[in-house]
N, C-alpha and C positions, 0 to 999 in steps of 0.2 A: 569669459566662461558662460555657457548657457545654464540656465537653472537646472535642466536634466544632468548635465555633466556635473555640476556642483554637488547635486544629491548623490550621483554614483560615486564621485571622488570621495565624499564624506563617508559613505557606507564602506568603501574600500579600505580606508584608513582605520576605521573602528573594527572591522572584521579581520583584516589582514596585518595590521601594524599593531593595534591595541589588543587584539584578540578578545574583543568583547561583543556580546550580544547586541543587536540593534534594539532600540526602544520602539514603542508603538507609533510615534510621530514619525521616526525615521522610515519604518516599514510602510506607513501611509503614504509618505512622499514618494517613495519607490514604486508604489502601486499606481501612482498618478503620472509617472512619466509618460510622454507621448509615444505613440506606436513606433515611430522612427528610432527611438532610443532602445527598443527592445533588443536588438543585436548586442548593444553594449551592456545592457542589463544581464543578457545571457553570459556574456564573455566574463563579467564580474563573478557571477555565480559559479561558472566553471573554476575560475581561480580560487575562489573560496572553497569550493570542493576539494581541489588539490591541496590546498594549504591546510584544510582541517582534516581531511580523511585520505588524502593520497590518490594514486591513480587507479588502484585495483577496483574491479567490478564484480559484485557478487551475483552469481546466477542461481535461480530457483525455479523448481518445478512444482505445481500444485495439482492435486487431484481431489475431485468432487467425489468423496467416498460414500456420501449418502445424499442423493440429489432430490430436489423437489419435496412437496408436501409440507413446507414449513408454515406453521400457524401464524406467523408474524405478517404484518401488512406493510412492509417497507415498499415504498410506492415504485422504486426503481426496479425491483427484483421479480424475475419470471419463476422463481422458485417458491412464491407464496402460494399456498392452497387457497388463497382468497380471490386470486385473479384467474381469469380465462386465458392462460398462456400456453403456448405448446409444450412447455416443460412439465412432464409428469413425474409423480413420485416413484423412486425406485429405492430397493433396500440397500442396507450397508453392503458394499462390496466384499467379496471373498478375500480372505487373506492372501491367496496366490495372486490375485489381481492387483492388489495394493502393492505387493513386493515386485511384481513385474513392472509396474509404472515407476516405482522408485529406483529400480535398476536401470531403467531407460533413462531417467533423469541424471543418474550418476554418470552414465556414459557420455552425456552431453557436457561434462565438465562442471556441473553444478555442485554446490556445496550445501544446498538447503532443500528439503522436500516438505511440503505441507499438506497434512491431512485436512481436508475441509469437509464439514457437515452442515447441511441445511436444517438447522434445528434452533428452537428458541435458546435451549441449553441441553447438555446431555442427560438423560436419565441414567440409572445405575447400570443398566445393560450396556448401553452405549459407552459409558465411561469405561467400563471393563474392557470392551472391545479395543478401545483407544489405547489404554494402559498396557494391554497385550501386544498391541501392533508396534508402539514406539520403539521398544528395545529391538524387536525383530527386524525392523527397518534399518535402525542404526547398525546392527550387528552385520546384516547382509550387505549393506552398500557403502558404510562409512559416513553417510550424509548426516548433517544435523537434521533433527526432525522437529518440525513445527506443527501446530495443531490450531484450527479454527473451529470451535465447536459452540459458539454462542455464549450467552450469560453464564457465569460460574458462581457457585457458592465458595465459601472459604475452604471448606473441606475438599471440594472437587480441585480447586487451584492447588492445594497441598499435594493431593495425590497425583496430579499430572506432573507437578515439578519432581515428586519422588521418582516417577517412572522414567525421567530423563528427557522430558519435552524441553527443547532447547529455546523455542521462542513461541509465544502464543499470540495469535492475530484477533484483534477484536477492534474493528474500525469504529470511529465515532461518526463517520460518513459526512456530517456537515456541522454547521455552528449550532450551539445550543439553542439560539434564538429562532432557528429555522428548522429544527428537528421535528417539531410537532407538525408541521405541514408536510413531512415526508413519512413519519412513522407515528401511529397512535397505540399500538399494543405493548409498547414499552417506552420507557423515557430515556433521554440522554444521559440522566444521572446513573441509571442502571448500567449503561454501557460504560461510563466513566469508572464506576465501582469495580466492574470486573477488571478493567485496566489497572486499577490500583492494587487488586488482589494478585494479579499476575506479577507485578513488580515486588510485592510484598513477600512472595514465595520464591523469589530468585530466578523466575524465568525472565528472558528478555521480552519486552513489550514490542509487538508490531501493531501500529495503531494508525489506519490509513483513512483517506478521504475519498469522496466522490464529487467531482466538480461538474456543474452544469445542470443543477436541479432546481434552478430558479433562484439561487442565493445571490445576494448583492456582493459587491466588491467589499463593502464594509463587513459583511458577514464572514467573507473569506479571511479577512484580517482577524475577526473575533475567533475564527476557528484555529488560526495559527497561534493565538494567545493561549487558547484552551489546550492545544497540543503540547505547548511548552510546559504547562502546568502538569500534565500527565507524564511527561519526560519518556517518550517511547525511544527505543533503540533504532527502530525502523518505521518509516512513514511510506506506505504505497501511495501512489498518486494514481487515482483512477479517473477516467472521463466517462460521463454518461453516454452509453450506447443504447439508445432507447429500445426496449424489448416489447415485442407485440403483446397486447393484453394487459399490460401494466398501466397504471394511471399517468405515468410519464412517457408513454409510448410516442406521443406527438411532440415532445420537446425538441427544438432544434439543438444540435450538437455543438459544442464549444469549438470555435474557430481555431485554426492552427497557431496563429500569432498570439491570441489570448491564451492558449494552452502554454506556449513558451514563456510567456510573461510570468504565469503563475508557477510553473516548474522553478523558474528562476528565483521567484519570491519565496517559495518554500525552502529552497537552499539558503537564501539570504537570512531567512528568519530562523532556521534550524541547522546551522552550519555543521553541527557534529553528527547528525543522524545518517542512517543509511536511507537514501531517498530513492525508492524503487519505482521504475515504470511498471504500471499494472494495467488493468482492463480499459479498453477504449483507446489506447494510443495509436493503434493501427488505423481506425477509422477517423480519428481526430487530427493526427499528424500526417498519416500517409507517407509520403516520401521524405518528410522532415524529420523522421524519428532520430536520425543521427545528430540533428541539431538540439534535441533534448538531452542527448548524452553529453553534449558540450554546453549545457545550460544548467547543470547541477546534479543531474541524475548519476548514481554510482552503483545502481543495482536493477536487475530486471527479472521478471517472470518470462520464461521461455515456454513456447508451445501454447496449448489452449488454456482457456480460463475455465470458469465454472459452467457456464452455458453459452458461451461465445467462443468463436475460433480466434486464435491468434495466428501469427504468420509462422511459417516453417522455423523450427529452432535454428537451422543452418543459416538462415538470413541473418538472425540477430548475432550469431557467432562470427559471421562474415563481417558484419557491421563493426563489431568490437575489434576484429583483427584489422580492418581498414583504419580504424580510429587509433590503433595501437594502444588499446586499453587492456591490460592483463587481467585475466579472470582469476579470482581467488576469493577465500573466505574473508569477510570483514570483521568477524568476531569469533571467540573460541567456543567450543562445545563446553557447556556447564558441567 
């Protein structure tokens, strides 16, 4: 047996037979298998996904409810007011616009709708708008309602939970050791504390990453360990799609096979999470997106992202039909 096959076999035994998490050394060994073993790595990840989460796929739509003008300096983000990007600040959308977008999301067969705002954190006026919107969207569409509105205080997290927010998104983006090279206006620990508050107040935590910002493989493994500590219900995997005017505008994109390797590793490291295809998959994987669905992914965002275009939702739905993956909710409404 080759070293790669031995490593994969041992990981399969641990995850599928013993139902235990892999340790750091086991994950490091998987991250080091040669490129020719990536299809086998993906196959194992798919088997683990089915064994731990079943065949169902969760579909979500997201809406940039307040775009641009963000005071933070996240180097990947065209919504920062500090960069000369084409994205300009716009006010909070009207209620009817948000409801129309949610209804369209529901028509696609989605179970989740996420209200996203480009802010450091919500001020009182913004928080009240969110708290008013969440039950309206739920009542009108029957969708679970998620929110992404930046850094929260304890009181704000409590009020969002009381309003019926099902899931709160707050990405750590990258490893703690790399974070200061990407963001300087807030710290990794501030993000992590918001994640802890979300769980403390009974909302599901959606905590994602953005691959391709110059982080090393070792830092990606570090990031996996940090995600385990935060214990999210959902992990969106984004790939850098360099945006004009941002400090990372000239970074090369992650290659397709590298992307598949890390999708599989995220599933093998986090076997019980909802692992969601998110931004950048279209440009990174192109015609290989179906391979990601058989490398551990069990959820996806359909339609457009915050400032970039996705592919037509019908293409994703056709892909799921071709793969015979049923669409449904992966977690209950709180």
